[in-house]
N, C-alpha and C positions, 0 to 999 in steps of 0.2 A: 738794567737788570738789578733788582734788589740783591743785596749780598747777605750771606749768613756769616757774620763776622764774630770774632771772639778773641780771647787771649790765646797765646800759644805760638808754636813755631819758633825754632831757634835759628832761622836763616836770616835774621834781621841784619846781620853784619854785611850781607851781600846786597842789601837794598841801597838805592841811591841815597846819599847823605840827607837830602831834603826830606826823605820819607821817614827817617829815624824818629822824628818827633811826632809823627802822625799817630793818633790813637788807633787802636785795633777796631773800635766800633764807630761806625759813621753816625754822627749826630746831626742829621739833616735839620731838625727843628731848632738847633742851637743857633744857626745862622752866624757862624764865626767869620764868614768872608766879608771883608770890608768892601763895600760897593764902590765901583769905579766912579769917578766924577763925571756924571753925565747929566746934562740939563734936560729937564722934562720939557715936552712941547709947550707947556704953559709957563715956562720960566720959573718953576718952583724948586729948582735945585735938583737934588737926587730923586730918582724915581724909576719905576718900571717903564719899559717902552709900551706904547699903545699896542694892544694885542692885534689890532687890525692894520698897524702901520707897516708891516713887513710882508712882502710878497713871498709865499711859500717857495716859489722857484728860486728866489734870491737866497733864502735860508738854505735850501738844498745845495745850491752852488757854493755857498760859504762852507758848508759841511764837507763837500767833496774837495774843495781846495785846501781846507784845513787838514783833511786826511792826507792829501798829497804832501802838504808841508811837513806833517809829523813824520812821514816816511823819508823825507829829503835829508834828514839828519842836519838840518840848518835851523837852529833856534830862532834866528831873526825872521825866517819865513813863517814859523809858527806864531811868533809875536805879532806879525803883520795882520793877523786875523782878530786881534784884540784892540780895544781903544788904547791910546798911549798909556804906558804904565800898567797894562792889563795884568790881573792877578787870578790865580786859581787856588782854591783850598781843596785839599785831598782828604777824604774820609773824616771830615770835621776838623781838620787841623788848621793851623794858621794860614792865611792867604800869603802866597809867595808869587813873585814875578813869573809870568809864564815862560819867558826866555830862560830863566834860571832852572825852572822845572824841566823844560825840554832838554836843556844841556845836561842835566843830571841823568835823565833817562837815556840819552844818547851815549853818555860815558859808560853807564852801567850795562847797556845792551847795544853794542856797536852795530848789530844787524837788525835793529828794531824795525818792525813792520806794524802798521796800524790798519785795521780793517773797519770800515763803517758798517755796522750791522743793521742799524735802523735809525730813523730820525722821527721824533714825535713833536709836533707843534701843539702846544697846549693852549687852552682857551684864555689863560691869563697872559699870553704873549711870550712865555718862556719856551725854551726848546730843550728837549732831551736828546742828546747825541749819544747813541749806544755804539760801543766799539769793542773790539777784541785786539789785544796787542800780543805779539809774539816776538821772541828774541832769545838770544843766548847770553847768559850772564857772563860779563867779563871777569868776574871774580870766581864764580863756582864752575863755569863751563856748562851749567845745566840749562836746558831749554825751558822756556815758560810760554804758556798760552793762557792769558787771563782776560776774561770779559769784564766790562765795566761800563760806566756811563758818566757823562758830564751834564749838569743842568746849567744851561746858558740863559742869561738875560741879554737880549740884543739891544744895543744902543740905537738911537734914532738914525745914525749914519750906516747901520747895517753891520757893524762890527760887534764882537763879543764884549759886553760891558763887564760881566762877571761870570765866573764859572765855579761850580762845585763838582769835583770829581769823586767818584765812588768805585771801589773794587773790593773784592773779597781778600782782605789782608792775610787771613790764615792760609787760604789756598795759594796765594802768591808766595808766602814764606815756605810752604811745603814744596812748591815747585822749584824754588831757588835751591833747596837742599837736595831734592830727589828727582827733579825733572818733571815732565808732563805726564808720566805714567801714573794714572789714578790709583793703581794697586800698591804703589810704593808707600 
């Protein structure tokens, strides 16, 4: 889900520490995510997976087990869905290890739940995993419900080779301060 992002919100102190350096505006075109070390089928080093190489049912299973792992509150289970050393960049920020990001969200939202809203398989072989996360901030005690999405490149072995996550930073900050009530 595209987000309407911008500056503002003073709830940043309640965000997981890893999100502090993330810019308020997602810059998809900037491509700040360092691509994971995956060999292309032709032996050319880095590259995108062949769009036809992955079975849609396999990708759907990956997304379902990834969702379950995110809800397990176990960063290692989340990382198991990525190539070794898997990274995610959030809202155009620097790429960070997925286990470290998962751990930060679990600490910030001990009751975190992730819901898979949709899964889009693109012609270029990438995947858009759309989600909503809910939880109660450990710092503010306020409940959040934030939709977002991750853009995945799938490695030849069927794991996530790279991920770029996106969510509405301004709405997230507002909910950290006031909760999920849109009138606040």
